[in-house]
C-alpha positions in Angstrom: 17.6 -15.7 -0.2 18.6 -12.9 2.4 20.8 -13.5 5.4 19.6 -13.1 8.7 21.2 -9.9 9.5 19.6 -8.4 6.4 16.1 -9.6 7.2 16.5 -7.9 10.6 17.6 -4.8 9.1 14.6 -4.8 6.5 12.1 -5.6 9.5 13.5 -2.7 11.4 13.1 -0.4 8.5 9.5 -1.3 8.0 8.5 -0.9 11.6 10.0 2.5 11.8 8.1 3.5 8.6 5.1 2.1 9.9 5.4 4.0 13.1 5.7 7.3 10.9 2.8 6.5 8.6 0.2 4.2 10.4 -0.5 2.3 7.3 -3.4 -0.1 6.7 -2.5 -3.8 6.2 -2.7 -3.5 2.4 -0.2 -0.5 2.3 2.0 -2.2 4.9 2.1 -5.3 2.4 3.1 -2.7 -0.5 5.8 -1.2 1.9 7.4 -4.6 2.4 7.1 -5.6 -1.1 9.2 -2.3 -2.0 11.8 -3.1 0.7 12.2 -6.6 -0.8 12.6 -5.3 -4.4 15.2 -2.8 -3.4 17.0 -5.5 -1.3 16.9 -7.8 -4.4 18.6 -4.8 -6.4 21.5 -4.5 -3.7 20.0 -1.9 -1.2 21.6 -2.7 2.4 21.1 0.4 4.3 18.2 0.5 6.9 17.8 4.3 6.4 17.4 3.6 2.6 14.8 0.8 3.4 12.8 3.2 5.7 12.6 5.9 3.0 11.7 3.2 0.3 8.7 2.1 2.7 7.8 5.6 3.4 7.6 6.4 -0.2 5.4 3.6 -0.9 3.0 4.5 1.6 2.7 8.0 0.3 2.2 6.6 -3.2 -0.4 4.4 -1.8 -2.2 7.2 -0.2 -1.9 9.3 -3.3 -3.8 6.6 -5.3 -6.3 6.3 -2.7 -7.1 10.0 -2.8 -7.1 10.1 -6.4 -9.5 7.0 -6.9 -11.9 7.1 -3.9 -14.2 4.2 -3.6 -17.7 4.4 -5.1 -20.5 4.9 -2.7 -23.1 1.9 -2.4 -25.7 4.6 -2.8 -24.4 5.5 -6.3 -24.1 2.0 -7.4 -27.6 1.1 -6.0 -29.1 4.0 -7.9 -27.6 2.7 -11.1 -29.1 -0.7 -10.4 -32.6 0.8 -9.7 -32.5 2.5 -12.9 -31.7 -0.5 -14.9 -34.5 -2.3 -13.4 -36.9 0.6 -14.3 -35.8 0.1 -17.8 -36.6 -3.6 -18.0 -39.9 -2.8 -16.1 -41.1 -0.2 -18.6 
């Protein structure tokens, strides 16, 4: 368990980082997870936590850009072609 003072520091770092990067909810969860992992390894600095959270957000954004969601139209087109094969 983390002491109350450290939890306050971690929350402050997450809030600071969130103001910088405006993350969606899933990215903010990732940022918090990375802060907790870092604290478990001994990190105690609010600035270090903020940097870790900001890097997690950047990583999440890079992955999102490299793996864009598939469009519904492309998926529907694939389904339509499968239906045609069964029909003919």
